[in-house]
N, C-alpha and C positions, 0 to 999 in steps of 0.2 A: 518385344524387348521387356524383360523384367524391370521393375522399378528400381532395383538396386544395382543393375548392371552398369558397369563403367562405360562411359561414352568416350571412344578414342578419336573418332572423326566427327567434326562438327556437322557434316551432312547427315549423320545418323541420329542427331537430336530431333525429337518430335515435339510438337506443341499443339494446343487447340485454342481457338478463340471463343471464349464463353465466360460466363460469370458463375461464381459459387456463392449462393445466398448464405450470408452469415448474420446472426443477430448478436449484438453486444448489449449487455445490461450491466451497468456499474452499480455495485452495492457498497455502501459505506461500512459494512460489517458492524459488529457489536460496538467496538470502541469508537468508531467513526460516527455511528448513530447517536451514541451518548453525547459526543462532542457537538455535533450539529444541532441536536435537539436542545441542549443547554444553551447554545448560542442563540437559537431562534426564540425559545420560550422565555429566557431570563437575561439575555444579553451578556452572558458570562462565558469566559473561556475556561475549559477544564483540561487538566493534564493527567497523565498516568505516571506513577512513580514506581521504580523498581525497588523491591524490598531488599535486594542484595547490594547493588552498586549505587543506589540512591539517585540514578539518572532520572530526569523528568522528560516526558515527551509530549509535545503539542503538535498536532492534535493527539489525543490519547491513543495508545496502542494496546493491543492484547498481550504482546510479549516484548520483553526488553531486547533491543538490538545488540546489546553487549553480552548479556548473560544468557539470553534465550530462555528466560523463565517468565511465567505469567505475571502480568502487572494488574492486580485487582484494585489497588489503591488509586482513587481519583480525588483530585483536589482542585479548588478554584485557583486561578492565577491572579496574583496581585498586580497592581498597576506599575510596580517597580521590579527590576531584576536585570539579569544579564542574558543576552541572546547569543548563542553560539550556532553558527551555521556553516555550511560548505556548499560549494557549487560543483 
């Protein structure tokens, strides 16, 4: 049975019991690496700021989620400010 063939009757469905070895490696990428290194080495939080819409992102990101342009500007976060979040 080809992989894209539509199964009409449940008794035609086939399976096998086995495992597929997969390896996962998480990388923080460039902006995440800068954020984590600054936090570890100097105890400071850094954010990235979009040059167009002026949104700041913590942890720092490579691209603005609103404008989809590169965010090269990094700045330290002060101890006061407003936090906006969503769940």
